C-alpha positions in Angstrom: -36.8 -52.7 77.3 -34.6 -55.5 78.3 -34.3 -57.0 74.7 -33.0 -53.7 73.7 -30.5 -53.3 76.3 -29.1 -57.3 75.7 -28.8 -56.1 72.0 -27.1 -53.0 72.6 -24.5 -54.4 75.0 -24.0 -57.5 72.7 -23.5 -55.0 69.3 -21.0 -52.8 71.2 -19.4 -56.0 72.8 -18.4 -57.2 69.3 -17.3 -54.0 68.0 -14.9 -54.4 70.7 -13.7 -57.6 69.9 -13.5 -56.6 66.3 -11.6 -53.6 67.4 -9.2 -55.9 69.4 -9.0 -58.0 66.0 -8.2 -55.0 63.8 -4.8 -54.3 65.5 -3.7 -57.4 63.4 -6.3 -58.4 60.9 -7.0 -56.2 57.9 -10.5 -57.9 57.6 -11.3 -57.1 60.6 -10.5 -53.7 60.4 -12.6 -53.7 57.0 -15.8 -55.2 59.1 -15.6 -52.7 62.0 -15.1 -49.8 59.9 -18.1 -50.6 57.8 -20.0 -51.5 61.1 -18.9 -48.1 62.3 -20.1 -46.5 58.9 -23.5 -47.6 59.0 -23.8 -47.2 63.0 -23.0 -43.7 62.6 -25.1 -43.2 59.6 -28.2 -44.5 61.3 -27.5 -42.2 64.4 -27.2 -39.1 62.0 -30.2 -40.1 59.6 -31.9 -40.0 63.2 -30.8 -36.7 64.0 -31.5 -35.4 60.5 -35.3 -36.3 61.1 -35.4 -34.1 64.2 -33.2 -31.4 62.7 -35.5 -31.3 59.5 -38.6 -31.2 61.5 -37.3 -28.2 63.7 -35.8 -26.0 60.8 -38.9 -26.9 58.8 -40.9 -25.2 61.7 -38.8 -22.0 61.7 -38.5 -21.7 57.4 -35.2 -23.1 57.3 -35.2 -26.6 56.0 -33.3 -25.6 53.1 -30.1 -26.2 55.2 -31.4 -29.6 56.7 -28.9 -31.6 54.6 -26.3 -29.2 54.9 -26.6 -29.5 58.8 -27.0 -33.3 58.9 -24.2 -34.2 56.3 -21.6 -31.7 58.6 -22.7 -34.1 61.5 -22.0 -37.3 59.7 -18.4 -35.8 58.7 -17.6 -34.6 62.1 -18.2 -38.0 63.5 -17.1 -40.2 60.6 -14.1 -38.8 59.4 -12.4 -39.2 63.0 -13.8 -42.8 63.8 -12.8 -43.8 60.3 -9.6 -42.1 60.1 -10.2 -40.4 56.6 -9.0 -37.2 55.6 -10.5 -34.9 52.4 -8.5 -32.3 50.7 -10.6 -30.2 48.1 -9.2 -27.9 45.7 -11.2 -24.9 44.5 -13.4 -25.6 47.2 -15.1 -21.7 46.7 -16.5 -22.8 44.0 -18.9 -24.8 46.1 -20.7 -21.5 47.1 -22.3 -21.2 43.3 -25.9 -20.8 44.0 -28.0 -22.3 42.8 -26.4 -24.8 40.5 -26.6 -28.5 39.8 -23.5 -30.1 41.2 -22.6 -33.4 39.3 -19.7 -35.7 41.1 -18.3 -39.2 40.6 -20.0 -42.2 42.5 -17.7 -44.9 43.6 -19.4 -46.2 46.6 -21.1 -45.9 49.7 -18.2 -43.7 51.2 -19.5 -41.1 48.8 -21.8 -40.0 51.7 -18.8 -39.2 53.9 -17.5 -37.0 51.2 -20.9 -35.1 50.8 -20.6 -35.1 54.2 -17.4 -32.8 54.0 -18.3 -30.9 50.5 -22.3 -30.4 50.7 -23.3 -26.8 50.7 -25.8 -24.7 51.9 -29.3 -24.6 50.5 -28.6 -28.1 48.5 -30.5 -31.1 48.2 -29.5 -34.2 46.9 -31.6 -36.7 44.2 -32.2 -40.2 45.1 -33.9 -43.1 43.6 -37.5 -43.4 44.9 -36.8 -46.8 46.9 -34.6 -45.1 49.5 -37.6 -43.3 50.8 -38.7 -46.2 52.5 -35.7 -47.3 54.4 -36.2 -46.3 58.2 -34.5 -43.2 59.6 -32.5 -42.8 56.3 -35.6 -42.6 54.0 -37.6 -40.3 56.4 -34.9 -37.9 56.9 -34.5 -37.3 53.4 -38.3 -37.0 52.9 -38.6 -34.3 55.7 -35.3 -32.5 54.3 -36.5 -32.3 50.7 -34.8 -35.1 48.9 -35.5 -35.0 45.2 -36.8 -38.6 44.9 -36.7 -40.3 41.2 -38.9 -43.3 40.2 -36.8 -44.7 37.4 -39.5 -47.4 36.4 -42.2 -44.5 36.1 -41.1 -41.9 33.5 -44.1 -39.4 33.9 -43.5 -39.8 37.9 -39.5 -38.9 37.0 -40.3 -35.8 35.0 -42.8 -34.4 37.7 -39.9 -34.4 40.1 -37.7 -32.9 37.6 -40.4 -30.3 37.1 -40.7 -29.6 40.7 -36.9 -29.4 41.4 -36.8 -26.7 38.7 -39.3 -24.4 40.5 -37.4 -25.0 43.9 -34.1 -23.9 41.9 -36.0 -21.0 40.5 -38.0 -20.1 43.2 -35.8 -20.9 46.6 -32.4 -20.6 45.0 -31.9 -24.3 46.1 -29.2 -26.3 44.5 -29.4 -29.8 43.7 -26.5 -32.5 44.0 -26.6 -35.2 41.3 -24.3 -38.5 40.6 -24.8 -38.9 36.9 -23.5 -41.8 36.5 -26.9 -43.1 38.2 -24.9 -45.8 40.4 -22.2 -46.7 42.2 -19.2 -47.8 39.7 -17.0 -49.3 42.7 -13.8 -49.0 40.2 -10.2 -49.9 41.6 -8.9 -47.4 38.8 -9.6 -43.5 37.5 -12.8 -44.2 35.4 -16.3 -43.0 34.9 -19.6 -45.1 33.9 -21.6 -43.4 31.1 -23.5 -40.3 32.3 -27.1 -40.2 32.5 -28.9 -36.7 31.1 -31.2 -35.9 33.8 -28.9 -33.2 36.0 -28.2 -31.8 32.8 -31.6 -31.3 31.4 -32.5 -29.8 34.6 -29.5 -27.4 34.7 -30.5 -26.1 31.5 -34.1 -26.0 32.1 -33.8 -24.1 35.2 -30.7 -22.1 33.5 -28.3 -22.6 35.9 -24.7 -23.6 35.8 -23.3 -26.9 36.4 -20.7 -27.9 38.8 -18.6 -30.6 38.3 -16.8 -32.3 41.4 -14.4 -34.8 40.7 -13.2 -37.1 43.7 -9.9 -38.9 43.1 -10.2 -42.9 43.1 -9.9 -44.0 46.5 -9.4 -47.8 46.3 -6.2 -47.0 48.5 -8.8 -46.3 51.1 -12.0 -48.4 50.5 -11.4 -51.6 48.0 -14.7 -53.9 48.5 -13.5 -56.6 46.4 -10.3 -56.8 48.4 -12.3 -56.2 51.7 -10.0 -53.6 52.9 -10.8 -50.2 54.7 -8.0 -48.2 55.8 -7.2 -44.9 57.0 -6.3 -42.1 54.6 -6.5 -38.8 52.5 -8.9 -38.5 49.6 -8.1 -35.8 47.2 -11.1 -33.9 45.4 -11.4 -30.8 43.2 -14.5 -28.7 42.3 -14.1 -27.4 38.6 -15.2 -24.0 37.4 -19.1 -23.9 37.1 -20.6 -24.5 33.2 -22.6 -22.0 31.9 -26.1 -23.4 30.5 -27.1 -20.0 29.7 -28.8 -19.9 26.5 -28.7 -23.8 25.9 -31.8 -25.4 24.8 -32.5 -29.0 25.0 -30.9 -30.0 21.8 -27.7 -28.7 23.6 -28.0 -31.5 26.3 -26.2 -33.9 24.4 -23.1 -32.4 24.0 -23.2 -30.6 27.3 -23.2 -34.4 28.9 -20.0 -35.6 26.8 -18.0 -32.1 27.7 -18.9 -32.5 31.0 -18.2 -36.2 31.2 -14.5 -35.9 29.5 -13.5 -32.8 31.6 -14.3 -34.8 34.9 -12.3 -38.2 33.4 -9.1 -35.9 32.7 -9.1 -34.3 35.9 -9.7 -37.8 37.7 -6.9 -39.3 35.9 -4.8 -36.7 36.7 -5.1 -37.2 40.3 -3.2 -40.7 39.6 -0.7 -39.0 37.7 0.0 -36.4 40.5 0.4 -39.3 42.8 2.8 -41.1 40.8 5.1 -37.7 40.6 4.9 -37.5 44.6 6.2 -41.1 44.8 
């Protein structure tokens, strides 16, 4: 495989060149950290494929995403110089639950590496299923894939998730904004209702998780990616006991308003500490 060897040497040579530039130029630091993140993501997804197969064989596939997430965090945080400080972390032990968190950028994957609980699965758009390594890992580890263009298929996926939650006490982690916001200020996109319908149908609590705006670490528009501390807070579980489908709209509004207040509170707290 001489071609592969040449490509590998060329890639690492390019990384070393960028690392030298990174000592002086912010732009170089941005690209070296982005490339490192994607390289580690592919590496950990490959590990996740193997881990998912082995854990499935011994009946422990419910922790496959947790195990792979921790591997990504253990490699990614030191490499990129990022630390996470999580308040009320014990609420992540709520099981089963529907966890909902704000979605800012691709860096959220690293936060999941730090915060993701055992016996939990993510939801993802169906197109990710076909990405080599990452899609294979997600499919093998029990990801709930949602086809947003096919309502019937999406409903079937959520029905299957309800059965997993009830039957196996498997939690689900969802980004209710539905897409990355890339905000450079503390704000949220409108919430989609799927996570809340799921929680009400399954009769399990919603656990909101708020990650501070981290444009001080990653700012794609300015092409900056610097080391730093990112704070997060796990809010108290919101019971859905006794709720019906007609209660979902109010649940969405209340949850989003609560999360937005906490998100903005991070900025107020940081200003007081300056």
